[in-house]
N, C-alpha and C positions, 0 to 999 in steps of 0.2 A: 434731142430725143424727146418724144412725147412722155408726159407724166405717166408713170406706171409701166412703161414699156421696158423690157429687159434687153440686154445685149443679144440674147439668143432669139428674139422675135424678128430679126432681120433676115434677109435673103442669105447674106454671108455673115458669119460670126464676127463680132468686133473683139479685138484683143487689146488689152491694156498695153500702151506703148508710150513711153515718156522720154522724148529726146528733144533737143533744140531743133528748130526748123526756121527757114526763111521762106517767105512767099514773095514772089516777084510779080507785080502787076504793071500794066501799061496805064499810066495816069497822064492823060492829055499829051500823048506822044513821048513821054519820058518813063523810064523804068523806075519804079519805086520798090524798095525792099522793105518788107514788114517782118519783124522778128516775132517769134513765138515758140510755143512748145506743143508737141503732139499730146493728145489725150488717149486716143485709141486708133487702131488700124484695122482695116478689113481688106479683102481682095479688091474692092471697088472704090475705096476712099478712106478718109480719116477725119477724126475730130481734132480740132486745134484751138488753142487759146492764143490770140494775137495781141500785139501791143497797140493796135488800133482797129476800129471797126472796118469791115469790108462788106460791101453790098452783095446780096444774093445775085447770082448770075454773072459775077465778075470772073473772067478767065484769068488764070494765073499759072505760074510755074512753081512747084514746090521743090525747094532745095533742102536736102537733108544729108547729113553725114552718118553713115551706118555705124552703129555701136561697135567698138573694138577694131575699127578699120579707119583708114584715111580716105575711103571711097565716098565721094559726094555724088548723090543721085539727083537727077532732075526729072520731075514727073509733071507732065501737063495735066491741069485740072481746072475745075470751075467751082466757085463757091456756090453751094446749094442751099444753105440755110445759115442764119446767124441770129444770135441773141447777145447783144453787147459785143464783147471781145471774143466770145466763143462762137465757133462756126464749124460747119461741116464742109468738106470738099470732096468732090467726086472726080476720080481719075478719068482722063480723056485720052483716047488714041494712044494707049501704051503699046510699046513694042513687045514682041514675044519675050525678049530678054528682061524687060522691065516687069512683065507679068510674072515670069518665073521667080524673079527676085522678091517681089511682094509676097508671092505664095510661100517662098522659103522663109521669109521673115515671120509671116503669120503662123506657120507651123512651129516655129521655135518659141512663140510667145504663149503664155497661158490665156485661155479664153475668159 
């Protein structure tokens, strides 16, 4: 996020969201899992802190277990920006069901 920008200056509000997450990337033909934590969530993406740096433009799959459930969700995404171990990811090609799920989670979270 740019210095001085607020969560509300975006197209979609960001909601504080702190859970464990795994990011799966294809690294030279092999799947690599990178562990991290979410920072925030919006209808179009999320901010995460990862255990290693990931380059902008890297396609990935986000794996997260929904709070208070055993449901693991897989969300296709691309890394859009990064600064050290912090990065933003933008969801890509979500199904209608995935979009509804993200919308439901966002509505349940404080802005």
